[in-house]
Steps between C-alpha positions, in 0.01 A plus 500: 500500500592735790577774247164454329317517834688819588393655168141393558499653849634824352220506239238446771658775712503738203137418426397578860704822503348602168147444632567708816654787303210491259248532782691795639498658155126442470441667837701808403327524167160471663583779739598718209155454344579263212205341328393176678470301177860578404614396845330162464648443154848585621465273801384206288787545252746504785353187652510326162866593456592374845305178457669440163840528665392255768372241246817529290707446811306187591540359148873569508529330838332178386658483153855545626433267792378226267795548267739461790326182613524365146872573482559321830366169359846428360854605580855384558764502771869415539621226730783673688673169570604435141357779281234285335198702387156340537165598357191467718127498443183537707247218484198556721631616838842340452824626348710231330830495317424446133818298444686221677751581771868505390674536835804269487744525794649158416437217256544121504478216252165331452608180680561693824179505700351542846159560655650709780816676373437789259610425144470703180496370142497636146337277242756290306794661679714246686769691680565724798604829334230761564621733224503217246150396603374858467645519149270223375186568298290288739593719796408817308169361374375271775686610812621269775365167622492478882451214738242585764749616765663741254162622373386597849791740551564643152238771439631857537411730789134604484404180317449139607437149373118475469317265730264239364212722616637792293527275194142389562387864517661567162345194338156571647514859375567366149200270510643177637755237409339393173565829320750699705805340338422643158461846649844472662707358210693692238330469162655346188760230455825695532559327833204265544459185297206486260210514557509765768155584634554847641375859504736651761224750575647556847848590376643230730696357203569151630787330316573125479824491699475131584635352823786324672375146564531331837578135436759521222599861562457575130342806340166441332187653343640820354264623227203309642453593866561773752516402868491747790549447870269623773618571855259242644640170621334160502700320765879496536577366153253673269349838415218628281567627151309613191559439130366574154531282190540582132198316361221643716376793701492317834716588799588209728564489873748230602708370788872473421806378684700793636809386308336577165613808310212734412468859383402780740255786459510747786199691629515842665475520879 
């Protein structure tokens, strides 16, 4: 955009210079006795030429500026911690990752749980080998399941776990809880169970990564539900989360025990 502005300033400068030179030329020509009608015609042509340049410059400024804004609605970046590449999208005034977080510094079995110590899970993987967990299809497709403590500290630099207020802003922008879920979910039944009520018009591409349950410590709900944490607590034991379900377009706000394993979507600082 700076380059476009510089070009526009140059066009304006050239237009002004052209007008001044033209007036000087008119003065000289008048002194030499040139016909007044010819002088007026020449002056008008020169003004028209300069004005045309100015209008073209303005059009170029706005067209290129709009194109750049359009291109900045989506993008990608690399997490320097592990080399994972994430796509992002702009929804309203917010910038969200358009895929679940895959940061996995360690991994535990599903029956290991805590509402205060950070734990990381991969759906249906019951082991402690990070490389083995990353080699699974569920890790590649759905990312990592985090208990709340892990979720709060896992987003890369420049990004953070969204607060409940930031989730509310997203949902309100999409028209409220009753229809926002369908606008956030991936379409089709490649990953979601049928029927899947979705348009994915936001490009958020929510996937049904399921959860790590609290009571039994078992994995559940893959194919039917996607759960995400927010950074907002509700007392010492619980925190707020959001989820979408396969058979409707609703998005639900819920309180969950911090030991549960949910997906994470990071939002830009």
